[in-house]
Structures are given as structure tokens and as C-alpha cells.
C-alpha positions in Angstrom: 4.0 88.2 238.9 5.7 88.7 242.2 8.6 86.4 243.2 7.7 83.4 245.3 9.3 82.9 248.7 11.5 79.9 249.5 12.7 78.0 252.5 16.0 76.9 250.9 19.1 77.6 252.9 22.0 78.3 250.5 25.2 76.4 251.2 28.3 78.5 251.0 30.5 78.0 248.0 34.1 76.8 248.2 37.0 77.6 245.9 38.3 74.5 244.4 37.4 70.8 245.0 37.3 70.7 248.8 34.2 69.2 250.3 31.7 71.5 252.2 31.2 71.0 255.9 28.7 68.2 256.8 27.9 65.4 259.1 29.0 65.3 262.8 28.1 63.5 266.0 28.5 59.7 266.2 27.1 59.0 262.8 29.2 58.6 259.7 30.0 62.0 258.2 28.0 63.1 255.2 30.3 64.7 252.6 29.0 67.7 250.7 30.6 68.9 247.5 29.9 71.8 245.3 28.5 70.7 241.9 31.1 71.2 239.2 29.0 71.4 236.0 29.3 74.1 233.3 26.4 74.7 230.9 24.1 73.0 233.3 20.5 71.8 232.7 17.8 70.5 234.9 15.0 68.2 233.9 11.9 67.4 236.1 10.5 64.0 235.5 8.0 62.1 237.7 8.7 64.3 240.7 12.5 64.1 240.6 14.9 66.7 239.4 17.8 65.6 237.2 20.9 67.7 236.5 23.7 67.3 234.0 26.1 69.6 232.2 29.6 69.9 230.9 31.7 68.1 233.5 34.4 70.1 235.3 35.7 67.0 237.2 39.0 65.6 236.0 38.8 64.1 232.5 35.0 63.5 232.5 34.3 66.2 229.9 36.2 64.1 227.4 34.3 60.9 228.4 30.6 61.8 228.2 27.9 63.0 230.6 27.0 62.2 234.2 23.8 62.8 236.2 22.7 63.9 239.6 19.2 63.8 241.1 17.3 65.7 243.8 14.0 66.1 245.5 14.4 69.7 246.5 17.0 71.5 244.2 19.4 71.9 247.1 20.8 68.4 247.9 21.8 66.2 245.0 23.1 62.6 244.7 24.1 60.3 242.0 21.8 57.6 243.4 24.7 55.2 243.7 27.8 54.8 245.9 29.7 56.5 243.1 30.2 60.3 243.1 29.1 60.6 239.5 27.4 58.1 237.2 27.6 58.2 233.4 24.4 58.3 231.3 26.2 58.8 228.0 29.7 57.5 227.3 31.1 56.3 224.0 33.0 53.6 225.9 29.7 52.1 227.0 27.5 52.4 223.9 27.3 53.7 220.4 27.3 57.5 220.5 28.7 60.3 218.4 31.9 62.0 219.5 35.2 61.3 221.3 35.9 64.6 223.1 34.4 68.0 224.0 31.1 66.7 225.5 29.3 70.0 226.2 25.9 71.6 226.9 23.3 68.8 227.1 19.5 68.8 227.1 17.0 66.2 228.0 13.8 65.9 225.9 10.9 63.5 226.4 8.3 62.6 223.8 5.8 59.7 223.9 7.6 57.9 226.6 11.0 58.1 224.8 13.8 60.1 226.4 16.2 62.0 224.1 19.5 63.5 225.1 20.9 66.3 222.9 24.5 67.3 223.3 27.7 68.6 221.7 30.7 66.5 220.9 33.6 67.2 218.6 32.0 70.6 217.9 28.9 69.0 216.4 25.4 68.6 217.8 24.1 65.0 218.3 21.0 63.3 219.8 20.9 59.9 221.5 17.9 57.9 222.9 17.3 56.0 226.1 14.4 54.3 227.9 14.9 56.3 231.1 16.0 59.8 232.0 19.1 58.2 233.6 20.2 56.6 230.4 22.2 54.8 229.1 21.7 57.0 226.0 22.9 55.6 222.7 22.5 55.9 218.9 21.8 53.3 216.3 24.5 54.9 214.3 27.1 57.3 215.7 26.5 60.5 213.8 25.9 64.2 214.4 22.6 65.9 213.5 24.3 68.3 211.0 27.8 67.6 209.7 27.9 70.5 207.3 29.4 73.1 209.8 30.6 73.5 213.3 27.6 73.7 215.6 27.2 73.4 219.4 24.7 74.1 222.3 21.5 72.4 221.2 18.0 73.2 222.5 15.1 71.2 221.1 11.7 73.0 221.3 8.2 71.6 220.4 5.6 74.1 219.6 1.9 73.7 220.3 1.2 72.7 216.7 3.5 69.7 217.0 6.4 71.1 215.0 9.9 70.8 216.3 12.7 73.4 216.2 16.4 73.0 216.9 18.0 76.1 218.3 21.8 75.8 218.3 25.0 77.8 217.8 26.8 77.8 214.5 30.3 79.0 213.8 31.2 81.8 211.3 32.6 85.3 212.1 32.0 84.4 215.8 29.4 82.1 217.4 25.8 82.9 216.8 22.4 81.3 217.6 20.5 79.8 214.7 17.2 77.8 214.4 15.9 75.2 211.9 12.9 73.0 211.7 13.7 69.6 213.1 12.4 66.1 212.3 12.4 64.1 215.5 11.9 60.7 213.8 14.9 61.1 211.5 17.0 63.3 213.9 17.7 65.8 211.1 17.2 69.5 210.5 15.6 71.0 207.3 18.6 73.0 206.0 16.3 75.1 203.9 14.8 76.6 207.1 18.1 77.6 208.8 17.9 81.1 210.1 20.1 83.2 212.3 18.2 84.4 215.4 20.2 87.3 216.7 23.1 89.7 215.9 25.5 91.0 218.5 24.3 94.6 218.9 24.4 95.5 222.6 27.4 96.8 224.7 26.8 94.1 227.4 27.2 91.4 224.8 30.7 92.4 223.9 33.9 91.3 225.7 36.1 93.9 227.4 38.1 91.7 229.7 38.8 88.7 227.4 39.9 89.0 223.8 38.3 86.6 221.4 35.6 86.4 218.7 32.0 87.5 219.3 30.0 84.9 221.1 26.3 84.4 221.6 25.4 80.9 222.9 23.5 78.7 225.3 19.9 79.1 223.9 16.8 78.1 225.7 13.3 78.8 224.3 10.0 78.8 226.2 6.5 79.9 225.2 4.4 81.8 227.6 0.9 82.9 226.7 1.6 82.9 222.9 4.9 84.7 223.1 8.3 83.0 222.5 11.2 83.8 224.8 14.7 83.1 223.7 17.2 83.1 226.6 20.8 83.3 225.6 24.3 84.1 227.0 26.8 86.5 225.5 30.4 87.5 226.0 32.8 84.6 226.9 32.8 82.3 229.9 36.3 83.4 230.7 35.2 87.0 230.9 33.9 87.9 234.4 31.0 89.8 232.8 29.6 86.8 231.0 25.9 87.3 231.2 22.3 86.2 230.3 19.6 88.1 228.4 16.5 87.2 226.5 14.6 88.2 223.4 10.9 87.7 222.4 9.0 86.9 219.2 5.6 86.0 217.9 7.0 83.0 215.9 9.6 80.3 216.8 11.5 81.5 213.7 11.6 85.2 214.8 12.2 88.0 214.2 13.4 88.5 217.8 13.3 91.7 219.9 15.8 91.9 222.7 14.6 93.0 226.1 15.7 96.6 226.8 16.5 95.6 230.4 19.1 93.0 229.5 21.2 91.4 231.0 19.1 89.8 233.6 21.9 87.7 235.0 25.5 89.0 235.5 28.0 89.3 238.3 26.6 92.7 239.4 23.2 91.1 239.7 23.9 87.7 241.2 27.2 88.4 242.9 29.5 85.9 241.2 31.8 86.1 238.2 31.2 84.4 234.8 27.5 83.8 235.5 25.7 82.4 232.5 24.9 79.6 230.0 22.1 77.5 231.5 18.5 76.5 231.1 15.0 77.5 232.1 12.9 74.9 234.0 9.7 74.8 236.0 9.9 73.5 239.5 7.5 71.3 241.4 6.2 74.5 243.1 5.2 75.9 239.7 8.0 78.5 239.9 10.2 79.0 236.9 14.0 78.9 237.5 17.2 79.5 235.6 20.1 77.2 236.2 23.5 78.5 235.2 27.2 78.3 236.0 29.6 80.7 237.7 33.4 80.7 238.2 34.8 78.9 241.2 36.3 81.9 242.9 38.6 83.5 240.3 39.0 80.3 238.2 36.9 80.4 235.0 37.9 76.8 234.2 36.3 75.4 237.4 32.7 76.3 237.0 29.9 75.5 239.5 26.1 75.3 239.2 23.7 77.9 240.6 19.9 78.1 240.4 17.9 81.4 240.6 14.1 82.0 240.6 12.8 84.0 237.6 10.4 86.9 238.3 7.9 87.6 235.6 5.8 90.8 235.4 3.3 91.1 232.6 3.6 94.3 230.6 0.8 96.2 228.9 2.0 94.8 225.6 1.3 91.2 226.7 5.0 90.4 227.1 6.6 89.5 230.4 9.4 91.6 231.8 11.7 89.1 233.3 14.2 89.5 236.1 15.7 87.2 238.8 15.2 86.9 242.5 18.9 87.4 243.4 18.2 87.2 247.1 17.3 83.5 246.7 20.1 82.1 244.6 20.4 78.4 245.4 23.9 76.9 245.7 23.2 73.2 245.0 25.5 70.6 246.6 26.1 67.0 246.1 26.0 64.5 249.1 27.9 61.2 249.2 
């Protein structure tokens, strides 16, 4: 379908941690700050948007996860006088991990909120009674301690089965899937299956030398077809990018879209653009939230939001692109 039109006014990005212009007149100045989340995610609950991600502020990435909230995707706040507020922190409750808190995802089922995340290069899941936490575990443990695994995405199919998509180490980083038991918080190891191989030129690194990387999975189901969004390359490579693959089953096999990538610096205009999440807005529009470099600094990443454009093909599969003319630069007010 055609792209929707928006009334958002994007706020210009700054390089570094300086606040954006704001306030004025005789009233106290409202400070505006770019949002420094890598691997960001957005969750819509009861009419409010919630954002979290891998923190890029000071030592926060070694302390847990914080949250911001918004009514319009543009202006975000912590909801308190503090700049950021923790919703998962091992110093405040029982949770797995002591460092490397990366790539979170909210999941809601039967009134219970779940928070999936990476810590100490293992995926874990905590629970809370509100989307804003505090998320904890009865016992501090990862979902699967058998191997290095990161970047969780929990998907529930229409038949009630759960699937955990995640990245596993071995000859590089690759996306895998396994059936998941929500009650026990465990995968069925007998169902573990690698989703994709690194096959396309755009997925390879030419500006940054490291192992092969495919990461940041998100899975949605539209009209009977499964869509696996993923990032490839390395976040320190300016050509880090996003593509997708489709399947008729949550276990695959997956067919990569011939028009990949759909997000890259030559499309959205900023370096290192990738690793995010798909969500549906209050307007019914689907969006992709992702991170970009702050200027030329890959270790100071900021959040961006772009509308997805879906055009149905004759084969019953959407061809997906992005509305790069309406990229939203979200900002925090405090």
C-alpha cells in the first residue's frame, strides 16, 4: 500500500551529547536531547509508546535498561524528574547478568509483561506487572546457557505456539529460532534451527574487519506470510544495513527479498543504520525503529524511526521499502 503522510517535524540531530535547542521566552527552558539508544525497540501499550534499548549514556549499558515514553513518537520523556529511569537493574532486583545489557524486547501476555534482553552474552527473560517495570526473575538465570546467544525476539503465532529468534555464536553471528515455552522460560533445543546464511554482497563488511554478522531479528506475520527483518554487516561499518526474508512457516525456510537492503546510509542518509524493531503505530502505520551513528562516531548511536511502505505483490508477499522522506528523529525533553 502507499505510504501514509505525516505531520511530524523532524528535529535536527546533534553530534555528541549537547542538548538540542528548546524553550525560550519568560518560561523555564525545556531541554531537548537526542536519544542515545542502540538496538532500540518501541512497545505500544494502552495508547502510550515506550522505548528502550542498549544505553549509550555513560555506564548505563553495564547497569541495565531504562525507559522513555511518548504520545506522538517525536517527543519523549522518562515520566520523572530524572533524565532516564531504570526498569531492569541487577542492583534493584534479581535479574540475570552483570554487564553487556543489550537489545531488549517487551512482550505482553495475559496481563503479564515480559522483558527479554541480553546480558553477559546470554539471552534472559524477566517479568513485571507494568510495562515500566521493575522487571525481575525468581532466579537469576539465562534462557539457554549452552552457548553464546544474544538479540532475542519472542514471537507468538496464531496457533498459540511461541518461538524465540536470537543470535548464536559460531563461525560468526547468525540468527537461529527454537520453539519456546513461556511458562518455563526455556527453549526446546531439539527444535533449534539456523534461519539464514550470509550470502549477499550487502551483508558483508568492506570497511570494518571482523567475523560475519547477521543480527537483530524481528518477526511479524502479515496475511499468512512470516517476515524476518534482520541486520547484517557490523555496527562499526558505515554500511550496516537492514533487510528481510519471508517464509510460510515460523521455522522457515526463508527467502531473502531481492531488493535488500531496505535501510542503509544511501537510503536513509545516516551511517551505521540498522538493528531495530518493527512496531505498529496508533495510526495503524507500521514503522521500523533503528539506530544510526552520531556523526562519525559508531560508539555513540542514536534512535531513528522510519515508516514502512508495503506493496502487495502478485505472489501474495509484500514488497517492503521505507519512506525515507519522513524519518523521525525522536528527542527527549526534560
